[in-house]
N, C-alpha and C positions, 0 to 999 in steps of 0.2 A: 692024705698029707697036705695036698694043695688046698683042699677045702678048709682045713684048720688054719693054714697060713692066711688064706683070704679072709676068713672070719676074724682072725686076730687083727689083721690090718684094718678091717672095717670097724671093729670096736675101738681101736686106737684113733681112727679118724673121727668117729662119732664123739668120743670123749674130748678130742681136741676142739671140735666145733661147739660142743656144749660149754666148754670153758671160755671160748671166745665170745659166745653170745651172752654169757652172764657177766662178762667184763672181768672175770677172774677176781679172786679175793686175795688180799694181802694181810699180813699180820698187822695189828694196830701200831706196832713200832714203826712200820714203813710209813703209815699215814702221819704219825707224829714227826718223823724225820722230814717228810715233805713240808709239813706246816712250819716246822722250826726253820727250815731253809728260807721259806718265804718271810717269816718273822724277822730274820736277820737282814733282809733286804728292805724292810719297811719300818725301820725303827722310829720314824717320825709320825706314824699314823696307824690306821687300821685298814684291812682289806675286807671287802664284802663280796662274797661269791654266791650267786643265786643258783638254787636248784631249778630243775625244769618244772614246767607246768604239767607236762604230759607223762606218759608211762616210761619213756626212755630218758633216763637221767642225763644231765649235762656232764660231759666228760671231765671238765675241770672240777666239778663238784665231786665226782667219783674219785678223781685223782687225790684230792685232799681228805676225803672222808670215807669213801667206800659205801656211803649211804645212797640207796636207790629211791627212798621216799620222795615223792614230788612235793613241790611248793615249800621246800626247806631253804633256809638261809644260813650261811656260815660267815661268821666274823672272826678274822684272825687279827689279834691285837699285837702289833710289833713292839709296842712300848712295854706292855706288861708280860709279853711272851705267853699269851694264853689264847685259847680258841673257845668260841661259844657257838653252839649249834642250835638253831631254832627250827622246831618241827611243828607240823599241824597237830600231831598227837604225841604226847610225851608219856604215854602209858608204859613204854618199855625203856625207860631212861638207863637202867642198869645194863640192858642188852646193848644199847647204842654206845654207851661208855666202854663196855668190854670190847666191842667191835672196832671202835675208832680211836679210843684213848682220849676222847674229849670229855672232860669232867663236867663242864657246864652245858647242860642240855635244858632248853627252856621252851615254853610254848611260843609260837610265832607272834602271838598278841603282845608279847613283851619287847619285841625288837625295837619299836620306836622309842620306848622309854630308855632303853640302853643307849641307843644312838644319841638321845638328848644328853645323857650323862657324859658322853665322849666329847661334847662341845667344850667342856672345861679343860680337857687334856690335850686336844689337837684340833687342827682345822683341816687335816688331810685324810681323805678316804681314797684308797686304791680300789678300782673296780675294773671289770672287763667291759669295754665299751661295746663289744659285739663285732660281728663280721662285716664291718664297713670301714672305709678309710678314716684315718684320724681327722682329716680336714672336713669330712662330711659330718663328723660327730658334732662339732659346734654349730654347723649350719642346720642340722636336723633339729636341734633343740630350739632354734629360733624360727624356723619356717615350718608351720604346721602342715604344709602341703607335701612335705617329704616324710615318707614312712620311716620311722626309726625302730631300732631293735628294742626288745623287751628290756635289756640291760639299760639302754639309754632312757627309756621311759621310767625305770626305777630310779635312775640318777636324777631325772627331772623331778620326780616326786620328793626325793630327799632334799633337793635344793629348795623346793617350795616350803617344806616343813622346817628345814634347818639351813638358812641361807649363808651361814658362816663357813660351811664346809667347802673346801676346794677338792676337786676330783683329779686324780692322776690315773692314767691307763695302766693297769696291772700287766697288760701284755707287753709293755715297753721295758719291763725290768729285765 
């Protein structure tokens, strides 16, 4: 009897750990709700959320999409109330749409073209500056001796390509 109980507890614990390690999955309605809430906070612009470069996906990216594919970019448009997901490979667009509820899934190569089109609609981009203080963010962009986050490097690149955009820290919403 005690062996069965111990085995049952062990199975429950293992299932719990496997759920935690995979990040858990939600219904696409949950991801849509999360994105909609953000859209309502950024009605004057768009938000850009970077996926990770490595195997472990960025928790903010997972929160809004559930997608674990690396090197992805999510744009949440607060003006049009839509989301666009850019992936390295768009072979399984239907699967991604079914999982996330995001209708517009594009190859990552089209991201700069879409950003260019946003210049006519807004000059505001919300982004996560990364795990550094807000005062260091502006200094890091000006002083090449200070190591800055991947997010700030991405912002710097967008500023070089599209100088009309202003950036606001998404973490301050």
